[in-house]
C-alpha positions in Angstrom: 0.0 0.0 0.0 1.4 3.4 -1.0 0.6 5.9 1.8 2.7 8.9 0.7 4.3 10.2 -2.5 7.1 12.7 -2.4 9.0 13.9 -5.5 8.9 16.4 -8.3 5.8 17.4 -10.3 6.3 16.6 -14.0 2.8 17.4 -15.2 -0.5 18.9 -13.9 -3.8 17.6 -15.4 -7.3 18.9 -14.8 -7.8 16.4 -11.9 -4.4 14.9 -11.3 -0.7 15.4 -11.1 2.2 13.2 -12.3 4.9 13.1 -9.6 8.4 11.8 -10.5 9.9 9.9 -7.6 13.5 8.9 -8.4 12.6 8.3 -12.0 9.3 6.6 -11.5 6.2 8.6 -12.4 3.0 8.2 -10.2 -0.3 9.6 -11.4 -2.2 10.9 -8.3 -5.7 12.2 -8.5 -6.6 15.2 -6.3 -9.6 17.5 -5.6 -9.8 20.9 -7.2 -9.0 22.5 -3.9 -5.8 20.4 -3.5 -4.8 20.9 -7.1 -4.9 24.7 -6.6 -2.4 24.5 -3.7 0.2 22.4 -5.5 3.2 24.0 -7.3 3.9 23.9 -11.0 5.9 21.4 -13.0 9.5 21.0 -11.9 8.7 21.9 -8.3 8.8 19.6 -5.3 5.6 18.3 -3.7 4.3 15.6 -1.4 0.9 14.1 -0.8 -0.6 11.5 1.5 -2.2 8.9 -0.7 -4.9 6.2 -0.7 -5.0 3.4 -3.3 -8.3 2.6 -5.0 -8.3 -1.0 -6.1 -11.2 -2.5 -8.1 -11.4 -5.1 -10.9 -11.3 -2.3 -13.5 -9.3 0.3 -11.7 -6.0 0.9 -9.9 -5.8 4.5 -8.9 -4.0 6.7 -6.4 -5.8 9.7 -4.8 -3.9 12.3 -2.8 -4.4 14.6 0.1 -2.3 17.4 1.6 -3.0 16.4 5.2 -3.7 13.2 7.1 -6.9 14.7 8.4 -8.2 15.2 4.9 -7.2 11.6 4.1 -9.2 10.4 7.2 -12.3 12.3 6.0 -12.0 10.6 2.7 -11.9 7.2 4.4 -15.0 8.1 6.4 -16.9 9.5 3.5 -16.2 6.4 1.3 -17.5 4.2 4.1 -21.0 5.5 3.4 -22.9 3.4 1.0 -23.1 5.2 -2.4 -20.1 7.4 -1.8 -17.2 6.5 -4.1 -13.8 8.1 -4.4 -15.2 10.6 -7.0 -18.0 11.8 -4.8 -15.7 12.0 -1.7 -13.2 14.1 -3.7 -16.0 16.4 -4.9 -17.2 16.9 -1.3 -13.7 17.6 0.0 -13.0 19.9 -3.0 -16.1 21.9 -2.4 -16.1 22.2 1.4 -12.5 21.4 2.5 -11.9 19.2 5.6 -13.0 21.9 8.1 -16.2 22.5 6.1 -17.0 18.8 6.0 -16.7 18.5 9.7 -18.8 21.5 10.3 -21.6 20.4 7.9 -21.7 16.9 9.5 -21.6 18.2 13.1 -24.5 20.6 12.3 -26.5 18.1 10.3 -26.2 20.5 7.4 -27.0 18.2 4.4 -27.5 21.2 2.2 -23.8 22.1 2.3 -22.8 18.5 1.5 -25.3 18.6 -1.4 -23.5 21.6 -2.9 -20.7 19.2 -4.1 -21.1 18.2 -7.8 -22.8 14.9 -8.2 -24.1 14.6 -4.7 -27.9 14.4 -4.4 -30.2 15.2 -1.5 -30.7 11.6 -0.4 -27.0 10.8 -0.4 -26.1 14.1 1.4 -28.6 13.3 4.1 -27.2 9.7 4.4 -23.7 11.1 4.8 -24.8 13.4 7.6 -26.8 10.8 9.4 -24.2 8.0 9.2 -21.1 10.1 10.1 -22.5 12.4 12.8 -21.2 10.1 15.6 -17.8 9.5 13.8 -17.1 13.1 12.8 -16.0 14.4 16.3 -13.1 12.0 16.4 -11.7 13.4 13.1 -12.5 17.0 14.1 -10.5 16.5 17.3 -7.5 15.0 15.6 -4.3 17.0 16.3 -3.8 18.9 13.0 -0.4 17.6 12.2 1.4 19.5 9.4 0.6 19.0 5.8 2.6 16.4 3.9 6.1 17.9 3.9 7.6 18.8 0.6 10.7 16.7 -0.1 14.1 18.1 -0.9 14.5 18.8 -4.6 14.8 15.5 -6.5 17.9 14.9 -8.7 17.6 14.3 -12.4 19.2 10.9 -12.4 16.8 7.9 -11.7 17.7 6.0 -8.6 19.8 8.8 -7.1 19.1 9.6 -3.5 17.0 12.7 -3.0 19.1 15.2 -1.1 19.0 19.0 -0.9 21.2 20.7 -3.4 23.9 22.8 -1.8 22.8 26.4 -1.8 19.5 25.6 -3.4 16.5 27.3 -2.0 14.1 25.1 0.0 10.9 24.2 -1.9 7.7 25.8 -0.9 6.0 23.9 1.9 2.6 22.3 1.4 -0.3 24.2 2.9 -0.4 24.3 6.7 -3.5 23.2 8.6 -6.1 25.9 9.0 -6.2 27.9 12.2 -9.9 27.0 12.5 -9.1 23.3 12.4 -6.5 23.6 15.1 -8.8 25.7 17.4 -11.7 23.3 16.9 -9.6 20.3 17.8 -8.3 22.0 21.0 -11.9 23.1 21.9 -13.2 19.6 21.3 -10.5 18.1 23.5 -11.2 20.5 26.3 -15.0 19.8 26.1 -14.4 16.1 26.1 -12.2 16.4 29.2 -15.1 18.2 30.9 -17.3 15.2 30.2 -19.4 16.3 27.2 -20.4 13.6 24.6 -18.4 13.9 21.4 -21.4 14.5 19.2 -22.9 17.3 21.3 -19.4 18.9 21.8 -18.8 18.8 18.0 -22.2 20.4 17.3 -21.6 23.2 19.8 -18.1 23.9 18.5 -19.3 24.0 14.9 -22.1 26.4 15.8 -19.8 28.9 17.5 -16.7 28.7 15.4 -17.6 31.7 13.2 -18.6 33.8 16.2 -15.4 33.0 18.1 -13.1 33.7 15.2 -11.0 31.1 13.3 -8.2 30.8 15.8 -9.5 31.9 19.2 -9.6 28.6 21.1 -10.5 30.2 24.4 -13.5 32.1 22.9 -14.6 28.9 21.1 -14.6 26.9 24.3 -16.4 29.7 26.3 -19.1 30.1 23.7 -19.5 26.4 23.3 -20.0 26.0 27.0 -22.8 28.6 26.9 -24.5 26.5 24.2 -24.1 23.3 26.2 -25.3 24.9 29.5 -28.7 23.6 30.7 -31.5 25.9 29.6 -34.0 27.3 32.0 
């Protein structure tokens, strides 16, 4: 199983990139959102990958972070959601948006992805609402690190060229995602159920600001406080 690809981009297609790894080219399919963050041909890049294996298909799909890869795994566990639909959802909403939509039961946002109908969107929300908090609370480890610039000769060890500038890093995790994971962890430590904590955090994340963890926790606690 290929879990990560790191090398130099040889070609960018409409929905994939060809990455040269020591002389071997790997075609990796990505969402529109991920494609927009990747550098141009000749530049170094790295992606976490999932291999799709079927009788008529052998395909790699790529993600800039492990959290996005985990969302893909969860989405494709829902009946009727294949790799294409999952990538469309992630490309439309991003990993933070997927977590927010599922936590809030917002099937309309999921339905905004191309090719996702209302029944499928509702099924995704219903089936993943109890699983989403665990992904939302994952520590947002950095995006797949870009490798040192690959050498031209096949088989040569990839090492940084002396005096060469470092390649641009892959996109860092969003401040909102980091704040949400910290807030969810704090609420879980206070004894709140993952599903109710995730919903409260999703409801207040815009009000608290994208990176204000303390405000997010405080506002979520107000939502979770007994009424009356």
